[in-house]
N, CA, C and O of each residue as an XYZ file, in Angstrom:
576
protein
N       0.813     -1.207      0.003
C       0.003      0.009     -0.010
C       0.861      1.272     -0.012
O       0.617      2.191     -0.795
N       1.883      1.318      0.881
C       2.737      2.504      0.962
C       3.473      2.750     -0.329
O       3.646      3.895     -0.747
N       3.910      1.675     -0.965
C       4.625      1.790     -2.253
C       3.711      2.441     -3.273
O       4.161      3.317     -4.011
N       2.472      2.058     -3.343
C       1.534      2.608     -4.298
C       1.282      4.078     -4.021
O       1.184      4.867     -4.961
N       1.173      4.464     -2.772
C       0.959      5.883     -2.430
C       2.195      6.685     -2.804
O       2.072      7.777     -3.360
N       3.362      6.175     -2.517
C       4.621      6.846     -2.894
C       4.731      6.984     -4.412
O       5.136      8.027     -4.923
N       4.369      5.930     -5.113
C       4.431      5.937     -6.595
C       3.477      7.008     -7.126
O       3.836      7.766     -8.027
N       2.264      7.073     -6.570
C       1.299      8.086     -6.999
C       1.845      9.489     -6.772
O       1.759     10.340     -7.658
N       2.404      9.735     -5.594
C       2.992     11.046     -5.276
C       4.135     11.369     -6.231
O       4.279     12.504     -6.685
N       4.948     10.348     -6.531
C       6.092     10.518     -7.431
C       5.621     10.912     -8.850
O       6.162     11.830     -9.466
N       4.616     10.203     -9.337
C       4.094     10.499    -10.685
C       3.430     11.855    -10.724
O       3.633     12.609    -11.676
N       2.636     12.190     -9.708
C       1.985     13.494     -9.646
C       3.010     14.625     -9.612
O       2.839     15.634    -10.297
N       4.082     14.467     -8.818
C       5.085     15.519     -8.759
C       5.867     15.599    -10.075
O       6.350     16.674    -10.429
N       6.001     14.495    -10.802
C       6.667     14.554    -12.123
C       5.800     15.374    -13.086
O       6.311     16.202    -13.841
N       4.507     15.138    -13.049
C       3.611     15.916    -13.897
C       3.670     17.401    -13.574
O       3.691     18.250    -14.466
N       3.696     17.696    -12.270
C       3.737     19.096    -11.840
C       5.094     19.746    -12.151
O       5.160     20.965    -12.315
N       6.173     18.961    -12.236
C       7.432     19.593    -12.567
C       7.679     19.748    -14.053
O       8.453     20.610    -14.468
N       7.025     18.916    -14.865
C       7.238     18.989    -16.316
C       6.147     19.798    -16.993
O       6.433     20.585    -17.894
N       4.928     19.623    -16.583
C       3.765     20.206    -17.267
C       3.804     21.689    -17.522
O       3.527     22.126    -18.639
N       4.142     22.487    -16.511
C       4.131     23.964    -16.732
C       5.054     24.413    -17.886
O       4.784     25.426    -18.531
N       6.088     23.698    -18.134
C       7.006     24.137    -19.187
C       6.426     23.959    -20.590
O       6.831     24.665    -21.513
N       5.488     23.034    -20.764
C       4.849     22.864    -22.061
C       3.951     24.048    -22.406
O       3.735     24.357    -23.577
N       3.432     24.705    -21.372
C       2.584     25.866    -21.565
C       3.381     27.002    -22.237
O       2.814     27.823    -22.959
N       4.678     27.036    -21.992
C       5.485     28.130    -22.469
C       5.904     27.998    -23.940
O       6.495     28.932    -24.481
N       5.627     26.903    -24.582
C       5.929     26.792    -25.999
C       5.134     27.835    -26.784
O       5.740     28.585    -27.550
N       3.790     27.924    -26.635
C       3.081     28.991    -27.348
C       3.287     30.374    -26.718
O       3.177     31.390    -27.404
N       3.585     30.414    -25.416
C       3.772     31.705    -24.765
C       5.010     32.421    -25.327
O       5.027     33.648    -25.427
N       6.027     31.663    -25.686
C       7.236     32.266    -26.252
C       6.914     33.055    -27.534
O       7.475     34.127    -27.763
N       6.016     32.524    -28.356
C       5.638     33.230    -29.567
C       4.871     34.515    -29.239
O       5.056     35.545    -29.887
N       4.031     34.437    -28.248
C       3.256     35.641    -27.848
C       4.132     36.679    -27.170
O       3.878     37.879    -27.270
N       5.162     36.215    -26.481
C       6.056     37.136    -25.788
C       6.742     38.086    -26.755
O       6.976     39.249    -26.428
N       7.067     37.591    -27.950
C       7.730     38.413    -28.951
C       6.900     39.628    -29.368
O       7.438     40.717    -29.564
N       5.600     39.434    -29.501
C       4.708     40.473    -30.003
C       4.030     41.254    -28.905
O       3.284     42.191    -29.185
N       4.273     40.889    -27.658
C       3.537     41.510    -26.552
C       4.057     42.893    -26.226
O       5.230     43.205    -26.432
N       3.166     43.706    -25.717
C       3.527     45.031    -25.214
C       4.253     44.840    -23.862
O       4.172     43.769    -23.262
N       4.947     45.866    -23.399
C       5.726     45.728    -22.149
C       4.932     45.214    -20.945
O       5.442     44.410    -20.164
N       3.695     45.670    -20.793
C       2.879     45.217    -19.659
C       2.539     43.729    -19.797
O       2.578     42.975    -18.825
N       2.209     43.333    -21.009
C       1.921     41.928    -21.271
C       3.178     41.068    -21.090
O       3.115     39.960    -20.558
N       4.330     41.606    -21.549
C       5.596     40.891    -21.383
C       5.858     40.605    -19.921
O       6.256     39.497    -19.563
N       5.640     41.579    -19.086
C       5.858     41.381    -17.639
C       4.925     40.335    -17.068
O       5.313     39.564    -16.191
N       3.691     40.304    -17.563
C       2.734     39.289    -17.112
C       3.222     37.908    -17.503
O       3.182     36.986    -16.687
N       3.687     37.744    -18.746
C       4.222     36.449    -19.214
C       5.452     36.039    -18.406
O       5.600     34.875    -18.034
N       6.342     37.019    -18.135
C       7.562     36.701    -17.386
C       7.241     36.331    -15.929
O       7.888     35.458    -15.351
N       6.256     36.989    -15.350
C       5.819     36.633    -14.001
C       5.237     35.225    -13.942
O       5.463     34.484    -12.986
N       4.477     34.868    -14.989
C       3.932     33.527    -15.077
C       5.057     32.510    -15.200
O       5.013     31.437    -14.598
N       6.078     32.869    -15.998
C       7.242     32.009    -16.193
C       7.942     31.805    -14.840
O       8.318     30.684    -14.499
N       8.113     32.879    -14.082
C       8.745     32.761    -12.725
C       7.950     31.846    -11.855
O       8.516     30.997    -11.165
N       6.633     31.995    -11.867
C       5.757     31.151    -11.045
C       5.860     29.675    -11.444
O       5.869     28.794    -10.583
N       5.934     29.417    -12.718
C       6.049     28.055    -13.204
C       7.380     27.437    -12.767
O       7.431     26.259    -12.412
N       8.438     28.218    -12.792
C       9.747     27.731    -12.369
C       9.700     27.416    -10.898
O      10.222     26.387    -10.470
N       9.078     28.289    -10.102
C       8.934     28.059     -8.655
C       8.119     26.768     -8.394
O       8.483     25.961     -7.539
N       7.036     26.594     -9.130
C       6.203     25.374     -8.971
C       7.047     24.120     -9.326
O       7.012     23.114     -8.618
N       7.786     24.212    -10.418
C       8.582     23.073    -10.863
C       9.673     22.756     -9.823
O       9.958     21.584     -9.577
N      10.268     23.753     -9.229
C      11.296     23.524     -8.197
C      10.709     22.786     -6.994
O      11.276     21.805     -6.515
N       9.557     23.277     -6.513
C       8.960     22.644     -5.337
C       8.447     21.248     -5.655
O       8.601     20.332     -4.847
N       7.838     21.077     -6.829
C       7.408     19.750     -7.226
C       8.627     18.843     -7.393
O       8.551     17.646     -7.114
N       9.729     19.395     -7.838
C      10.956     18.617     -7.975
C      11.487     18.121     -6.646
O      12.037     17.023     -6.559
N      11.325     18.924     -5.615
C      11.738     18.449     -4.269
C      10.921     17.221     -3.860
O      11.457     16.234     -3.355
N       9.604     17.313     -4.094
C       8.736     16.155     -3.767
C       9.118     14.960     -4.648
O       9.140     13.817     -4.192
N       9.416     15.248     -5.914
C       9.771     14.176     -6.852
C      11.027     13.437     -6.406
O      11.071     12.207     -6.424
N      12.053     14.196     -6.003
C      13.287     13.604     -5.529
C      13.083     12.807     -4.243
O      13.542     11.672     -4.114
N      12.385     13.427     -3.300
C      12.153     12.761     -2.002
C      11.352     11.481     -2.195
O      11.686     10.453     -1.607
N      10.293     11.527     -3.014
C       9.511     10.327     -3.222
C      10.286      9.280     -4.024
O      10.092      8.083     -3.814
N      11.149      9.704     -4.928
C      12.000      8.781     -5.675
C      12.948      8.056     -4.763
O      13.142      6.848     -4.901
N      13.557      8.784     -3.813
C      14.476      8.150     -2.836
C      13.736      7.141     -2.005
O      14.222      6.032     -1.784
N      12.551      7.516     -1.535
C      11.749      6.597     -0.743
C      11.333      5.350     -1.560
O      11.321      4.233     -1.041
N      10.998      5.563     -2.833
C      10.632      4.399     -3.656
C      11.786      3.433     -3.821
O      11.567      2.221     -3.821
N      12.996      3.920     -3.961
C      14.140      3.031     -4.065
C      14.377      2.301     -2.767
O      14.665      1.104     -2.767
N      14.256      3.022     -1.640
C      14.463      2.412     -0.323
C      13.395      1.325     -0.052
O      13.723      0.227      0.396
N      12.128      1.643     -0.328
C      11.027      0.734     -0.055
C      10.924     -0.373     -1.097
O      10.548     -1.502     -0.783
N      11.261     -0.040     -2.331
C      11.086     -0.987     -3.425
C      12.235     -1.963     -3.564
O      13.058     -2.124     -2.663
N      12.269     -2.611     -4.723
C      13.249     -3.687     -4.952
C      14.384     -3.239     -5.866
O      15.182     -4.076     -6.288
N      14.486     -1.940     -6.190
C      15.529     -1.450     -7.090
C      16.800     -1.097     -6.305
O      16.738     -0.594     -5.183
N      17.931     -1.370     -6.917
C      19.238     -0.993     -6.305
C      19.661      0.368     -6.852
O      19.296      0.747     -7.965
N      20.433      1.086     -6.055
C      20.932      2.383     -6.494
C      21.839      2.270     -7.717
O      21.992      3.238     -8.462
N      22.438      1.103     -7.930
C      23.345      0.930     -9.071
C      22.620      0.483    -10.340
O      23.263      0.242    -11.362
N      21.290      0.367    -10.288
C      20.540      0.030    -11.488
C      20.729      1.127    -12.551
O      20.665      2.317    -12.242
N      20.957      0.719    -13.774
C      21.366      1.675    -14.804
C      20.390      2.819    -15.015
O      20.819      3.964    -15.160
N      19.094      2.548    -15.035
C      18.139      3.609    -15.292
C      18.058      4.563    -14.108
O      17.750      5.740    -14.296
N      18.323      4.094    -12.905
C      18.352      4.989    -11.738
C      19.577      5.876    -11.788
O      19.487      7.079    -11.544
N      20.733      5.285    -12.106
C      21.967      6.081    -12.232
C      21.816      7.134    -13.312
O      22.169      8.293    -13.093
N      21.299      6.759    -14.471
C      21.146      7.720    -15.581
C      20.147      8.823    -15.199
O      20.338      9.987    -15.550
N      19.095      8.452    -14.488
C      18.141      9.482    -14.057
C      18.783     10.443    -13.094
O      18.530     11.645    -13.170
N      19.610      9.952    -12.186
C      20.307     10.843    -11.244
C      21.287     11.738    -11.958
O      21.390     12.919    -11.626
N      22.023     11.205    -12.947
C      22.940     12.020    -13.727
C      22.184     13.132    -14.451
O      22.611     14.287    -14.437
N      21.052     12.781    -15.090
C      20.255     13.800    -15.771
C      19.644     14.798    -14.783
O      19.517     15.984    -15.087
N      19.266     14.303    -13.592
C      18.702     15.193    -12.565
C      19.734     16.251    -12.163
O      19.419     17.440    -12.110
N      20.948     15.821    -11.885
C      22.004     16.762    -11.494
C      22.240     17.774    -12.644
O      22.355     18.979    -12.420
N      22.305     17.249    -13.856
C      22.484     18.138    -15.009
C      21.350     19.118    -15.175
O      21.577     20.287    -15.487
N      20.134     18.657    -14.970
C      18.978     19.565    -15.106
C      18.945     20.616    -13.991
O      18.542     21.755    -14.228
N      19.355     20.252    -12.812
C      19.418     21.223    -11.719
C      20.445     22.320    -11.990
O      20.186     23.503    -11.768
N      21.611     21.904    -12.473
C      22.637     22.880    -12.793
C      22.153     23.766    -13.951
O      22.372     24.978    -13.946
N      21.505     23.158    -14.927
C      20.983     23.914    -16.063
C      19.893     24.883    -15.654
O      19.885     26.037    -16.083
N      18.966     24.410    -14.817
C      17.832     25.263    -14.382
C      18.339     26.472    -13.596
O      17.760     27.555    -13.693
N      19.389     26.307    -12.836
C      19.917     27.435    -12.036
C      20.403     28.567    -12.939
O      20.363     29.729    -12.532
N      20.853     28.264    -14.136
C      21.406     29.278    -15.029
C      20.531     29.587    -16.235
O      20.764     30.583    -16.920
N      19.547     28.770    -16.504
C      18.838     28.882    -17.773
C      17.783     29.947    -17.832
O      17.648     30.592    -18.872
N      17.026     30.175    -16.785
C      15.854     31.027    -16.900
C      15.951     32.337    -16.109
O      15.860     33.424    -16.680
N      16.136     32.221    -14.805
C      16.059     33.435    -13.944
C      17.042     34.530    -14.356
O      16.618     35.683    -14.429
N      18.304     34.267    -14.626
C      19.178     35.363    -15.059
C      18.713     36.027    -16.358
O      18.863     37.240    -16.503
N      18.170     35.289    -17.280
C      17.693     35.867    -18.537
C      16.443     36.678    -18.298
O      16.272     37.741    -18.896
N      15.567     36.200    -17.436
C      14.329     36.940    -17.154
C      14.670     38.254    -16.432
O      14.035     39.277    -16.685
N      15.656     38.232    -15.548
C      16.066     39.479    -14.862
C      16.628     40.491    -15.868
O      16.378     41.689    -15.740
N      17.378     40.021    -16.860
C      17.954     40.925    -17.853
C      16.903     41.540    -18.758
O      17.109     42.616    -19.320
N      15.781     40.860    -18.896
C      14.751     41.268    -19.872
C      14.340     42.716    -19.718
O      14.178     43.413    -20.720
N      14.163     43.197    -18.490
C      13.677     44.550    -18.284
C      14.805     45.568    -18.040
O      14.527     46.737    -17.772
N      16.034     45.151    -18.126
C      17.143     46.089    -18.013
C      17.189     46.974    -19.237
O      16.933     46.501    -20.344
N      17.508     48.240    -19.073
C      17.574     49.151    -20.229
C      18.661     48.704    -21.204
O      19.721     48.227    -20.800
N      18.376     48.869    -22.491
C      19.338     48.590    -23.550
C      19.512     47.138    -23.902
O      20.388     46.801    -24.698
N      18.702     46.265    -23.331
C      18.786     44.826    -23.636
C      18.063     44.504    -24.942
O      17.026     45.094    -25.243
N      18.599     43.592    -25.695
C      17.987     43.117    -26.919
C      16.960     42.044    -26.526
O      17.307     40.880    -26.322
N      15.707     42.456    -26.425
C      14.658     41.549    -25.951
C      14.469     40.360    -26.890
O      14.192     39.256    -26.423
N      14.608     40.551    -28.170
C      14.472     39.445    -29.120
C      15.545     38.407    -28.858
O      15.266     37.209    -28.892
N      16.748     38.839    -28.602
C      17.833     37.878    -28.329
C      17.564     37.126    -27.006
O      17.818     35.925    -26.910
N      17.067     37.817    -26.028
C      16.759     37.171    -24.721
C      15.642     36.164    -24.923
O      15.697     35.071    -24.360
N      14.632     36.501    -25.710
C      13.524     35.581    -25.976
C      14.061     34.331    -26.704
O      13.654     33.209    -26.404
N      14.960     34.538    -27.641
C      15.565     33.373    -28.335
C      16.294     32.498    -27.345
O      16.182     31.274    -27.409
N      17.054     33.104    -26.412
C      17.783     32.327    -25.411
C      16.826     31.585    -24.468
O      17.069     30.431    -24.118
N      15.751     32.244    -24.064
C      14.749     31.604    -23.223
C      14.089     30.450    -23.934
O      13.856     29.395    -23.344
N      13.784     30.650    -25.218
C      13.163     29.561    -25.990
C      14.107     28.371    -26.123
O      13.695     27.221    -25.969
N      15.337     28.646    -26.400
C      16.340     27.570    -26.498
C      16.476     26.821    -25.161
O      16.507     25.591    -25.123
N      16.556     27.602    -24.061
C      16.662     27.019    -22.740
C      15.430     26.162    -22.422
O      15.551     25.086    -21.836
N      14.275     26.635    -22.804
C      13.033     25.888    -22.578
C      13.100     24.511    -23.257
O      12.780     23.496    -22.637
N      13.508     24.482    -24.505
C      13.590     23.200    -25.243
C      14.669     22.276    -24.667
O      14.460     21.067    -24.565
N      15.792     22.828    -24.300
C      16.835     21.996    -23.681
C      16.330     21.403    -22.382
O      16.515     20.212    -22.132
N      15.703     22.204    -21.561
C      15.188     21.726    -20.268
C      14.124     20.697    -20.450
O      14.099     19.714    -19.708
N      13.211     20.874    -21.431
C      12.218     19.882    -21.701
C      12.803     18.564    -22.151
O      12.320     17.503    -21.755
N      13.834     18.612    -22.969
C      14.507     17.375    -23.389
C      15.117     16.667    -22.188
O      15.009     15.447    -22.071
N      15.770     17.433    -21.274
C      16.321     16.825    -20.073
C      15.232     16.179    -19.227
O      15.387     15.040    -18.785
N      14.147     16.882    -18.999
C      13.054     16.330    -18.167
C      12.408     15.119    -18.831
O      12.118     14.131    -18.157
N      12.186     15.177    -20.098
C      11.524     14.054    -20.809
C      12.476     12.855    -20.908
O      12.015     11.715    -20.966
N      13.792     13.089    -20.929
C      14.735     11.991    -20.916
C      14.691     11.269    -19.564
O      14.707     10.040    -19.505
N      14.636     12.049    -18.484
C      14.517     11.430    -17.174
C      13.199     10.640    -17.082
O      13.166      9.527    -16.557
N      12.152     11.220    -17.587
C      10.877     10.523    -17.587
C      10.927      9.209    -18.367
O      10.363      8.197    -17.949
N      11.603      9.250    -19.488
C      11.739      8.042    -20.292
C      12.515      6.952    -19.520
O      12.140      5.780    -19.556
N      13.567      7.334    -18.845
C      14.301      6.352    -18.063
C      13.435      5.750    -16.962
O      13.527      4.553    -16.691
N      12.609      6.553    -16.336
C      11.762      6.033    -15.263
C      10.632      5.168    -15.770
O      10.187      4.259    -15.070
N      10.161      5.433    -16.975
C       9.082      4.631    -17.536
C       9.591      3.344    -18.174
O       9.085      2.259    -17.888
N      10.591      3.469    -19.036
C      11.092      2.331    -19.807
C      11.987      1.430    -18.954
O      12.004      0.212    -19.131
N      12.725      2.037    -18.034
C      13.645      1.287    -17.151
C      14.603      0.407    -17.926
O      14.675     -0.800    -17.697
N      15.361      1.035    -18.873
C      16.265      0.193    -19.695
C      17.435     -0.350    -18.877
O      17.909      0.289    -17.938
N      17.872     -1.510    -19.247
C      19.031     -2.123    -18.614
C      20.253     -1.835    -19.482
O      20.477     -2.512    -20.485
N      21.027     -0.852    -19.107
C      22.164     -0.404    -19.930
C      23.442     -1.120    -19.551
O      24.370     -1.182    -20.357
N      23.518     -1.659    -18.354
C      24.673     -2.441    -17.940
C      24.272     -3.499    -16.958
O      25.118     -4.263    -16.493
């Protein structure tokens, strides 16, 4: 029973950490054409999504650790190791990918189009990292 509850929490937190970033695919197109007030609203929404993803990520990691402890998987299992490697990479990437660029957006003299391109690129890279982790957790490939 506890394993099922932990698994449910783990899956729900994965959805909450990945889902908000898909919303920003169309938002990036709208950000380019938006007026300054609208741009700030989009950027505030982006900040909120990042905050939600971070907190959901904490639950995701904690529930994942508990699932390994309670379950039958070893820490040396290839898909767990690869997920941890991608997790560390995504955390390092997240720390530098969005917030510094969003802060620069409203600074005078900044090329907003260039910043939007950087944000869009960071969004896709981060989604690939998150979806790769998700694939490892679902498929559970035996790499070694």
